[in-house]
Every structure is written in C-alpha cells, then in structure tokens.
PyMOL commands that place a pseudoatom at each C-alpha (Angstrom):
pseudoatom trace, name=CA, resn=MET, resi=1, chain=A, elem=C, hetatm=0, pos=[5.684, -3.554, -9.079]
pseudoatom trace, name=CA, resn=PRO, resi=2, chain=A, elem=C, hetatm=0, pos=[4.359, -0.974, -6.684]
pseudoatom trace, name=CA, resn=TYR, resi=3, chain=A, elem=C, hetatm=0, pos=[7.756, 0.453, -5.854]
pseudoatom trace, name=CA, resn=ARG, resi=4, chain=A, elem=C, hetatm=0, pos=[10.266, 2.588, -7.700]
pseudoatom trace, name=CA, resn=TRP, resi=5, chain=A, elem=C, hetatm=0, pos=[13.933, 3.463, -7.188]
pseudoatom trace, name=CA, resn=GLU, resi=6, chain=A, elem=C, hetatm=0, pos=[14.988, 7.050, -7.836]
pseudoatom trace, name=CA, resn=GLN, resi=7, chain=A, elem=C, hetatm=0, pos=[18.597, 8.185, -8.026]
pseudoatom trace, name=CA, resn=LYS, resi=8, chain=A, elem=C, hetatm=0, pos=[19.455, 11.324, -6.147]
pseudoatom trace, name=CA, resn=THR, resi=9, chain=A, elem=C, hetatm=0, pos=[21.440, 13.669, -8.353]
pseudoatom trace, name=CA, resn=ALA, resi=10, chain=A, elem=C, hetatm=0, pos=[23.421, 15.317, -5.538]
pseudoatom trace, name=CA, resn=GLU, resi=11, chain=A, elem=C, hetatm=0, pos=[25.068, 12.082, -4.404]
pseudoatom trace, name=CA, resn=PRO, resi=12, chain=A, elem=C, hetatm=0, pos=[25.861, 9.453, -7.050]
pseudoatom trace, name=CA, resn=GLN, resi=13, chain=A, elem=C, hetatm=0, pos=[25.535, 6.515, -4.626]
pseudoatom trace, name=CA, resn=ALA, resi=14, chain=A, elem=C, hetatm=0, pos=[22.412, 7.763, -2.851]
pseudoatom trace, name=CA, resn=ALA, resi=15, chain=A, elem=C, hetatm=0, pos=[19.043, 6.368, -3.881]
pseudoatom trace, name=CA, resn=GLU, resi=16, chain=A, elem=C, hetatm=0, pos=[15.471, 6.753, -2.796]
pseudoatom trace, name=CA, resn=LEU, resi=17, chain=A, elem=C, hetatm=0, pos=[12.881, 3.974, -2.806]
pseudoatom trace, name=CA, resn=HIS, resi=18, chain=A, elem=C, hetatm=0, pos=[9.153, 4.760, -2.946]
pseudoatom trace, name=CA, resn=LEU, resi=19, chain=A, elem=C, hetatm=0, pos=[6.740, 1.935, -2.000]
pseudoatom trace, name=CA, resn=TRP, resi=20, chain=A, elem=C, hetatm=0, pos=[2.943, 1.979, -2.141]
pseudoatom trace, name=CA, resn=PRO, resi=21, chain=A, elem=C, hetatm=0, pos=[0.142, -0.625, -2.048]
pseudoatom trace, name=CA, resn=HIS, resi=22, chain=A, elem=C, hetatm=0, pos=[-1.559, -1.864, -5.203]
pseudoatom trace, name=CA, resn=GLN, resi=23, chain=A, elem=C, hetatm=0, pos=[-4.402, 0.363, -6.365]
pseudoatom trace, name=CA, resn=SER, resi=24, chain=A, elem=C, hetatm=0, pos=[-6.315, -1.894, -8.734]
pseudoatom trace, name=CA, resn=LEU, resi=25, chain=A, elem=C, hetatm=0, pos=[-9.451, 0.223, -9.071]
pseudoatom trace, name=CA, resn=SER, resi=26, chain=A, elem=C, hetatm=0, pos=[-9.082, 3.544, -10.852]
pseudoatom trace, name=CA, resn=ALA, resi=27, chain=A, elem=C, hetatm=0, pos=[-11.554, 6.406, -10.458]
pseudoatom trace, name=CA, resn=HIS, resi=28, chain=A, elem=C, hetatm=0, pos=[-13.086, 5.524, -13.826]
pseudoatom trace, name=CA, resn=GLY, resi=29, chain=A, elem=C, hetatm=0, pos=[-13.364, 1.858, -12.832]
pseudoatom trace, name=CA, resn=PHE, resi=30, chain=A, elem=C, hetatm=0, pos=[-14.962, 2.842, -9.529]
pseudoatom trace, name=CA, resn=SER, resi=31, chain=A, elem=C, hetatm=0, pos=[-17.652, 4.911, -11.238]
pseudoatom trace, name=CA, resn=LEU, resi=32, chain=A, elem=C, hetatm=0, pos=[-18.321, 2.148, -13.773]
pseudoatom trace, name=CA, resn=PHE, resi=33, chain=A, elem=C, hetatm=0, pos=[-18.648, -0.429, -10.995]
pseudoatom trace, name=CA, resn=ILE, resi=34, chain=A, elem=C, hetatm=0, pos=[-21.075, 1.685, -8.941]
pseudoatom trace, name=CA, resn=LEU, resi=35, chain=A, elem=C, hetatm=0, pos=[-23.161, 2.500, -12.038]
pseudoatom trace, name=CA, resn=SER, resi=36, chain=A, elem=C, hetatm=0, pos=[-23.225, -1.169, -13.117]
pseudoatom trace, name=CA, resn=PHE, resi=37, chain=A, elem=C, hetatm=0, pos=[-24.226, -2.328, -9.642]
pseudoatom trace, name=CA, resn=PHE, resi=38, chain=A, elem=C, hetatm=0, pos=[-26.990, 0.278, -9.481]
pseudoatom trace, name=CA, resn=LEU, resi=39, chain=A, elem=C, hetatm=0, pos=[-28.361, -0.649, -12.922]
pseudoatom trace, name=CA, resn=LEU, resi=40, chain=A, elem=C, hetatm=0, pos=[-28.248, -4.386, -12.181]
pseudoatom trace, name=CA, resn=ALA, resi=41, chain=A, elem=C, hetatm=0, pos=[-29.940, -3.844, -8.816]
pseudoatom trace, name=CA, resn=LEU, resi=42, chain=A, elem=C, hetatm=0, pos=[-32.734, -1.950, -10.619]
pseudoatom trace, name=CA, resn=ILE, resi=43, chain=A, elem=C, hetatm=0, pos=[-33.639, -4.915, -12.859]
pseudoatom trace, name=CA, resn=PRO, resi=44, chain=A, elem=C, hetatm=0, pos=[-35.903, -6.639, -10.283]
pseudoatom trace, name=CA, resn=PHE, resi=45, chain=A, elem=C, hetatm=0, pos=[-37.675, -3.316, -9.683]
pseudoatom trace, name=CA, resn=PHE, resi=46, chain=A, elem=C, hetatm=0, pos=[-39.072, -3.144, -13.232]
pseudoatom trace, name=CA, resn=GLY, resi=47, chain=A, elem=C, hetatm=0, pos=[-41.683, -5.728, -12.273]
pseudoatom trace, name=CA, resn=LEU, resi=48, chain=A, elem=C, hetatm=0, pos=[-42.662, -3.636, -9.262]
pseudoatom trace, name=CA, resn=ILE, resi=49, chain=A, elem=C, hetatm=0, pos=[-43.305, -0.365, -11.111]
pseudoatom trace, name=CA, resn=GLY, resi=50, chain=A, elem=C, hetatm=0, pos=[-46.653, 1.067, -10.054]
pseudoatom trace, name=CA, resn=THR, resi=51, chain=A, elem=C, hetatm=0, pos=[-46.879, -0.922, -6.823]
pseudoatom trace, name=CA, resn=VAL, resi=52, chain=A, elem=C, hetatm=0, pos=[-46.429, 0.121, -3.214]
pseudoatom trace, name=CA, resn=LEU, resi=53, chain=A, elem=C, hetatm=0, pos=[-43.817, -2.617, -2.799]
pseudoatom trace, name=CA, resn=LEU, resi=54, chain=A, elem=C, hetatm=0, pos=[-41.427, -0.635, -5.036]
pseudoatom trace, name=CA, resn=TRP, resi=55, chain=A, elem=C, hetatm=0, pos=[-41.254, 2.188, -2.493]
pseudoatom trace, name=CA, resn=GLY, resi=56, chain=A, elem=C, hetatm=0, pos=[-40.761, -0.296, 0.335]
pseudoatom trace, name=CA, resn=LEU, resi=57, chain=A, elem=C, hetatm=0, pos=[-37.772, -2.007, -1.337]
pseudoatom trace, name=CA, resn=LEU, resi=58, chain=A, elem=C, hetatm=0, pos=[-36.149, 1.026, -2.971]
pseudoatom trace, name=CA, resn=PRO, resi=59, chain=A, elem=C, hetatm=0, pos=[-34.535, 2.353, 0.252]
pseudoatom trace, name=CA, resn=PHE, resi=60, chain=A, elem=C, hetatm=0, pos=[-32.853, -1.026, 0.817]
pseudoatom trace, name=CA, resn=MET, resi=61, chain=A, elem=C, hetatm=0, pos=[-31.432, -1.089, -2.705]
pseudoatom trace, name=CA, resn=LEU, resi=62, chain=A, elem=C, hetatm=0, pos=[-30.153, 2.470, -2.297]
pseudoatom trace, name=CA, resn=ALA, resi=63, chain=A, elem=C, hetatm=0, pos=[-28.656, 1.525, 1.084]
pseudoatom trace, name=CA, resn=ALA, resi=64, chain=A, elem=C, hetatm=0, pos=[-26.824, -1.384, -0.613]
pseudoatom trace, name=CA, resn=VAL, resi=65, chain=A, elem=C, hetatm=0, pos=[-25.400, 0.980, -3.254]
pseudoatom trace, name=CA, resn=ALA, resi=66, chain=A, elem=C, hetatm=0, pos=[-24.371, 3.460, -0.551]
pseudoatom trace, name=CA, resn=GLY, resi=67, chain=A, elem=C, hetatm=0, pos=[-22.793, 0.667, 1.499]
pseudoatom trace, name=CA, resn=ILE, resi=68, chain=A, elem=C, hetatm=0, pos=[-20.708, -0.571, -1.428]
pseudoatom trace, name=CA, resn=TRP, resi=69, chain=A, elem=C, hetatm=0, pos=[-19.693, 3.002, -2.288]
pseudoatom trace, name=CA, resn=PHE, resi=70, chain=A, elem=C, hetatm=0, pos=[-18.646, 3.634, 1.329]
pseudoatom trace, name=CA, resn=ALA, resi=71, chain=A, elem=C, hetatm=0, pos=[-16.713, 0.346, 1.597]
pseudoatom trace, name=CA, resn=ILE, resi=72, chain=A, elem=C, hetatm=0, pos=[-14.749, 0.936, -1.616]
pseudoatom trace, name=CA, resn=MET, resi=73, chain=A, elem=C, hetatm=0, pos=[-13.982, 4.545, -0.688]
pseudoatom trace, name=CA, resn=ARG, resi=74, chain=A, elem=C, hetatm=0, pos=[-12.826, 3.489, 2.799]
pseudoatom trace, name=CA, resn=ASN, resi=75, chain=A, elem=C, hetatm=0, pos=[-10.590, 0.814, 1.303]
pseudoatom trace, name=CA, resn=SER, resi=76, chain=A, elem=C, hetatm=0, pos=[-9.148, 3.357, -1.117]
pseudoatom trace, name=CA, resn=ARG, resi=77, chain=A, elem=C, hetatm=0, pos=[-8.411, 5.802, 1.728]
pseudoatom trace, name=CA, resn=ASP, resi=78, chain=A, elem=C, hetatm=0, pos=[-6.845, 3.056, 3.861]
pseudoatom trace, name=CA, resn=ARG, resi=79, chain=A, elem=C, hetatm=0, pos=[-4.484, 2.114, 1.026]
pseudoatom trace, name=CA, resn=ARG, resi=80, chain=A, elem=C, hetatm=0, pos=[-2.983, 5.604, 0.712]
pseudoatom trace, name=CA, resn=ILE, resi=81, chain=A, elem=C, hetatm=0, pos=[0.271, 4.500, 2.280]
pseudoatom trace, name=CA, resn=LEU, resi=82, chain=A, elem=C, hetatm=0, pos=[3.632, 5.719, 1.041]
pseudoatom trace, name=CA, resn=GLU, resi=83, chain=A, elem=C, hetatm=0, pos=[6.962, 4.485, 2.357]
pseudoatom trace, name=CA, resn=VAL, resi=84, chain=A, elem=C, hetatm=0, pos=[10.074, 6.431, 1.371]
pseudoatom trace, name=CA, resn=LEU, resi=85, chain=A, elem=C, hetatm=0, pos=[13.451, 4.827, 2.044]
pseudoatom trace, name=CA, resn=THR, resi=86, chain=A, elem=C, hetatm=0, pos=[16.482, 7.048, 1.522]
pseudoatom trace, name=CA, resn=LEU, resi=87, chain=A, elem=C, hetatm=0, pos=[19.809, 5.231, 1.247]
pseudoatom trace, name=CA, resn=SER, resi=88, chain=A, elem=C, hetatm=0, pos=[23.114, 7.070, 1.295]
pseudoatom trace, name=CA, resn=PRO, resi=89, chain=A, elem=C, hetatm=0, pos=[26.610, 5.976, 2.350]
pseudoatom trace, name=CA, resn=GLU, resi=90, chain=A, elem=C, hetatm=0, pos=[26.196, 7.753, 5.711]
pseudoatom trace, name=CA, resn=ARG, resi=91, chain=A, elem=C, hetatm=0, pos=[22.483, 7.512, 6.631]
pseudoatom trace, name=CA, resn=THR, resi=92, chain=A, elem=C, hetatm=0, pos=[19.499, 5.313, 5.962]
pseudoatom trace, name=CA, resn=ARG, resi=93, chain=A, elem=C, hetatm=0, pos=[16.100, 6.814, 6.614]
pseudoatom trace, name=CA, resn=LEU, resi=94, chain=A, elem=C, hetatm=0, pos=[12.620, 5.333, 6.312]
pseudoatom trace, name=CA, resn=ILE, resi=95, chain=A, elem=C, hetatm=0, pos=[9.501, 7.495, 6.452]
pseudoatom trace, name=CA, resn=ARG, resi=96, chain=A, elem=C, hetatm=0, pos=[6.066, 5.898, 6.358]
pseudoatom trace, name=CA, resn=HIS, resi=97, chain=A, elem=C, hetatm=0, pos=[3.197, 8.241, 5.488]
pseudoatom trace, name=CA, resn=ASN, resi=98, chain=A, elem=C, hetatm=0, pos=[0.073, 6.677, 6.974]
pseudoatom trace, name=CA, resn=PRO, resi=99, chain=A, elem=C, hetatm=0, pos=[-3.449, 7.315, 5.640]
pseudoatom trace, name=CA, resn=ARG, resi=100, chain=A, elem=C, hetatm=0, pos=[-4.616, 8.409, 9.092]
pseudoatom trace, name=CA, resn=GLY, resi=101, chain=A, elem=C, hetatm=0, pos=[-2.310, 9.663, 11.768]
pseudoatom trace, name=CA, resn=PRO, resi=102, chain=A, elem=C, hetatm=0, pos=[1.188, 11.070, 11.741]
pseudoatom trace, name=CA, resn=ALA, resi=103, chain=A, elem=C, hetatm=0, pos=[4.079, 9.852, 9.627]
pseudoatom trace, name=CA, resn=GLN, resi=104, chain=A, elem=C, hetatm=0, pos=[6.470, 7.352, 11.196]
pseudoatom trace, name=CA, resn=ASP, resi=105, chain=A, elem=C, hetatm=0, pos=[10.216, 7.943, 10.923]
pseudoatom trace, name=CA, resn=TRP, resi=106, chain=A, elem=C, hetatm=0, pos=[13.278, 5.723, 11.408]
pseudoatom trace, name=CA, resn=GLU, resi=107, chain=A, elem=C, hetatm=0, pos=[16.912, 6.607, 10.822]
pseudoatom trace, name=CA, resn=SER, resi=108, chain=A, elem=C, hetatm=0, pos=[20.208, 4.770, 11.244]
pseudoatom trace, name=CA, resn=ASN, resi=109, chain=A, elem=C, hetatm=0, pos=[23.827, 4.772, 10.164]
pseudoatom trace, name=CA, resn=THR, resi=110, chain=A, elem=C, hetatm=0, pos=[23.953, 2.814, 6.896]
pseudoatom trace, name=CA, resn=TYR, resi=111, chain=A, elem=C, hetatm=0, pos=[27.000, 0.852, 8.018]
pseudoatom trace, name=CA, resn=TRP, resi=112, chain=A, elem=C, hetatm=0, pos=[24.974, -0.745, 10.837]
pseudoatom trace, name=CA, resn=VAL, resi=113, chain=A, elem=C, hetatm=0, pos=[21.785, -1.369, 8.881]
pseudoatom trace, name=CA, resn=ARG, resi=114, chain=A, elem=C, hetatm=0, pos=[20.856, -5.002, 8.388]
pseudoatom trace, name=CA, resn=VAL, resi=115, chain=A, elem=C, hetatm=0, pos=[18.125, -6.130, 5.993]
pseudoatom trace, name=CA, resn=ALA, resi=116, chain=A, elem=C, hetatm=0, pos=[16.311, -9.215, 7.279]
pseudoatom trace, name=CA, resn=MET, resi=117, chain=A, elem=C, hetatm=0, pos=[13.628, -11.494, 5.901]
pseudoatom trace, name=CA, resn=HIS, resi=118, chain=A, elem=C, hetatm=0, pos=[11.441, -13.487, 8.267]
pseudoatom trace, name=CA, resn=GLU, resi=119, chain=A, elem=C, hetatm=0, pos=[9.924, -16.417, 6.392]
pseudoatom trace, name=CA, resn=ARG, resi=120, chain=A, elem=C, hetatm=0, pos=[7.580, -17.183, 9.294]
pseudoatom trace, name=CA, resn=GLY, resi=121, chain=A, elem=C, hetatm=0, pos=[6.537, -15.404, 12.446]
pseudoatom trace, name=CA, resn=GLY, resi=122, chain=A, elem=C, hetatm=0, pos=[5.690, -12.040, 10.934]
pseudoatom trace, name=CA, resn=PRO, resi=123, chain=A, elem=C, hetatm=0, pos=[2.273, -10.654, 10.060]
pseudoatom trace, name=CA, resn=VAL, resi=124, chain=A, elem=C, hetatm=0, pos=[2.840, -11.914, 6.492]
pseudoatom trace, name=CA, resn=PRO, resi=125, chain=A, elem=C, hetatm=0, pos=[5.107, -14.626, 5.043]
pseudoatom trace, name=CA, resn=PHE, resi=126, chain=A, elem=C, hetatm=0, pos=[8.562, -13.428, 3.960]
pseudoatom trace, name=CA, resn=TYR, resi=127, chain=A, elem=C, hetatm=0, pos=[8.329, -10.301, 6.104]
pseudoatom trace, name=CA, resn=VAL, resi=128, chain=A, elem=C, hetatm=0, pos=[11.109, -7.778, 5.299]
pseudoatom trace, name=CA, resn=THR, resi=129, chain=A, elem=C, hetatm=0, pos=[12.588, -5.616, 8.064]
pseudoatom trace, name=CA, resn=LEU, resi=130, chain=A, elem=C, hetatm=0, pos=[15.417, -3.145, 8.504]
pseudoatom trace, name=CA, resn=GLN, resi=131, chain=A, elem=C, hetatm=0, pos=[17.448, -3.294, 11.704]
pseudoatom trace, name=CA, resn=GLY, resi=132, chain=A, elem=C, hetatm=0, pos=[19.646, -0.546, 13.079]
pseudoatom trace, name=CA, resn=SER, resi=133, chain=A, elem=C, hetatm=0, pos=[19.944, 2.008, 15.876]
pseudoatom trace, name=CA, resn=GLY, resi=134, chain=A, elem=C, hetatm=0, pos=[18.427, -0.475, 18.295]
pseudoatom trace, name=CA, resn=ARG, resi=135, chain=A, elem=C, hetatm=0, pos=[15.163, -0.806, 16.358]
pseudoatom trace, name=CA, resn=GLU, resi=136, chain=A, elem=C, hetatm=0, pos=[13.652, -3.097, 13.791]
pseudoatom trace, name=CA, resn=VAL, resi=137, chain=A, elem=C, hetatm=0, pos=[11.142, -1.628, 11.335]
pseudoatom trace, name=CA, resn=GLU, resi=138, chain=A, elem=C, hetatm=0, pos=[9.017, -3.253, 8.650]
pseudoatom trace, name=CA, resn=ILE, resi=139, chain=A, elem=C, hetatm=0, pos=[9.154, -2.254, 5.031]
pseudoatom trace, name=CA, resn=GLY, resi=140, chain=A, elem=C, hetatm=0, pos=[6.744, -3.219, 2.264]
pseudoatom trace, name=CA, resn=ALA, resi=141, chain=A, elem=C, hetatm=0, pos=[4.409, -5.421, 4.326]
pseudoatom trace, name=CA, resn=PHE, resi=142, chain=A, elem=C, hetatm=0, pos=[1.597, -4.549, 1.879]
pseudoatom trace, name=CA, resn=LEU, resi=143, chain=A, elem=C, hetatm=0, pos=[3.500, -6.007, -1.095]
pseudoatom trace, name=CA, resn=SER, resi=144, chain=A, elem=C, hetatm=0, pos=[2.813, -9.487, -2.452]
pseudoatom trace, name=CA, resn=GLU, resi=145, chain=A, elem=C, hetatm=0, pos=[5.028, -12.382, -1.389]
pseudoatom trace, name=CA, resn=ASP, resi=146, chain=A, elem=C, hetatm=0, pos=[7.044, -12.380, -4.626]
pseudoatom trace, name=CA, resn=GLU, resi=147, chain=A, elem=C, hetatm=0, pos=[7.445, -8.607, -4.494]
pseudoatom trace, name=CA, resn=ARG, resi=148, chain=A, elem=C, hetatm=0, pos=[8.750, -8.808, -0.904]
pseudoatom trace, name=CA, resn=LYS, resi=149, chain=A, elem=C, hetatm=0, pos=[11.309, -11.416, -1.990]
pseudoatom trace, name=CA, resn=ALA, resi=150, chain=A, elem=C, hetatm=0, pos=[12.475, -9.179, -4.849]
pseudoatom trace, name=CA, resn=LEU, resi=151, chain=A, elem=C, hetatm=0, pos=[12.549, -6.157, -2.535]
pseudoatom trace, name=CA, resn=PHE, resi=152, chain=A, elem=C, hetatm=0, pos=[14.675, -8.072, -0.021]
pseudoatom trace, name=CA, resn=ALA, resi=153, chain=A, elem=C, hetatm=0, pos=[17.198, -9.003, -2.717]
pseudoatom trace, name=CA, resn=GLU, resi=154, chain=A, elem=C, hetatm=0, pos=[17.405, -5.433, -4.053]
pseudoatom trace, name=CA, resn=LEU, resi=155, chain=A, elem=C, hetatm=0, pos=[17.680, -3.863, -0.597]
pseudoatom trace, name=CA, resn=SER, resi=156, chain=A, elem=C, hetatm=0, pos=[20.335, -6.336, 0.507]
pseudoatom trace, name=CA, resn=ASP, resi=157, chain=A, elem=C, hetatm=0, pos=[22.409, -5.632, -2.600]
pseudoatom trace, name=CA, resn=ARG, resi=158, chain=A, elem=C, hetatm=0, pos=[22.138, -1.862, -2.272]
pseudoatom trace, name=CA, resn=VAL, resi=159, chain=A, elem=C, hetatm=0, pos=[22.996, -1.823, 1.440]
pseudoatom trace, name=CA, resn=ARG, resi=160, chain=A, elem=C, hetatm=0, pos=[25.918, -4.186, 0.818]
pseudoatom trace, name=CA, resn=ILE, resi=161, chain=A, elem=C, hetatm=0, pos=[27.268, -1.933, -1.961]
pseudoatom trace, name=CA, resn=LEU, resi=162, chain=A, elem=C, hetatm=0, pos=[26.908, 1.196, 0.208]
pseudoatom trace, name=CA, resn=THR, resi=163, chain=A, elem=C, hetatm=0, pos=[28.658, -0.330, 3.220]
pseudoatom trace, name=CA, resn=ARG, resi=164, chain=A, elem=C, hetatm=0, pos=[31.527, -1.848, 1.253]
pseudoatom trace, name=CA, resn=PRO, resi=165, chain=A, elem=C, hetatm=0, pos=[34.739, 0.055, 2.071]
for i in range(1, 165): cmd.bond("trace and resi %d" % i, "trace and resi %d" % (i + 1))
show_as sticks, trace
zoom trace
C-alpha cells in the first residue's frame, strides 16, 4: 500500500501517516521503455536506409520518442505528492506537499475531528475526508478504492482511540 504509519517516539500515542501515489515505473523501467520504443520504431527504417525518405520520416519518429519521454516525465512529476497526517491526543494536522505550488496545511483539535467516507458525490468513489475546525479536507484521493476503504477503517480506529477519555 502506498502509505505507512510511523510511531513518534516522544509521545507513545502519537502517530504519523505518510501517503503517496503509486509509482509503478522506476527509473530503470523508464529507460528500458524509452530504449525499447526507440529500437522498435527503428525497425521500419531499415528498409529505407539509403533513401531520401529516411530523412523525411526520421524527425517524426524522433518527435514521437520525445513526446513519450515528455509525457512520462510529466506524469512522474505530477505524481510527486506527499500527504503527512500527524495524529496526537491534542492536535491533528494534515500537510499536503504538492508537486507544483505551495504545501497545503490543515489543523484541528483531535477531539473534534471526524473521519468521513463519501461513497458517492466525491471526485472518486469512497472519498475519505477529515472534518474539523470548520473545514473538510480530503485525504488519499489518489489511492485505489480498496486502499481508501482500508485507510478509512484505520483512520477511524486511530481517531476513536485518541479521543476516548
């Protein structure tokens, strides 16, 4: 799962949750894919060696390779999201580090925090939100449906344990 709980050593009940989107293509996989695409795109050019047509088509093949490279790199940059949720008996804080733009911050008293799941009506099915301090913020919208369900159960349990007197 693309999230991990970390216990804070200073406070025994405090925990920190790190969430990030799936990154299915490693740097090695990216280079293998680009190289494979380039080599496969060269196959039709072997019949054109020594002709003027080769030089007419080569820029288009190189543009296709550059376009795929750019699209994959842009997708990789756009998926550099990190959400850090800090839960303690007194405060709950969510910080979302966006790939472009400033980080977003939300904080509330843990006693008043409510974890909600919206099965419909959100940008994705089974949308998980945190409510408190007069605001409602999303958490883990980039996770899969099953992962959001598991996250909702874990968050609900942890908040319930922290707010129990």
